N, C-alpha and C positions, 0 to 999 in steps of 0.2 A: 504494500500500500504506500503510495507516494504522498508525502505531506506538502501541501502548497504553502508558499510564503504569504501569509495573510496580510502583512504590511504592504507588500507590493500590489496587492489587489485594490487597495484604497488610496494609492498615491495621487490619483487625479480626481478626488472627490470634490465636487463643487456644491456650495450652499445655494439652495433655492429660496429658503425662508430662514430668517433669524429673528430673535426677539429684539424689538426696538424699545428702549426705556422711555422715550418721549411719547410714542404712540401706545405704549403699554400692552403690546400684543405682538405675536409673530407676524412678520410682514415679508412680502417678496423683496429681494435685494438686487442691486446692480453691482457688478464687479468693475472696479476702476483701477487702472495701473497707478500706483502711488510713487514707487521708486524703482529705477532700473539699477540694480547693484551688480558688482562684478561676479558675485557668486550666485545670483538669482534675481528674481523680480518680486517686489512686495506689492500686493493688491489690497485695496480697501473695499469693504462691502458697505454700500449705502442703502438706507431705507428709501423706497420709491415714493413714499408719501411725504415725509418731512425732510429728507436729504441728510439726516444725521448718520454718522459713522456707527455701524453696529458690529464690526469685526474686521480682522485683517488676516491675510494669508501670505506666506512666503513660499515661492516656488523656486527650489534650488536647481541650478543647471549642473548636471553631472558630466557634461562634455568638457573636455579640456579647452580652455580658451585659446584662440588663435591670435597671434600678433602679426599684423600686416605692416611691413616697413616699405 
């Protein structure tokens, strides 16, 4: 019996709804690029109703960075 790596199964999980403290309920969210970092990108999740930030996510790049001269 082969055992699957459960962590790799959920690496690309995206939030569809998160709790907004201003609206006081779970709301649909928009994902917005916040920072482009050398080791990955940081995204911000925004409430579609009031626009407040309800969470962040950092996606790391596993590829070796290339230097172009």
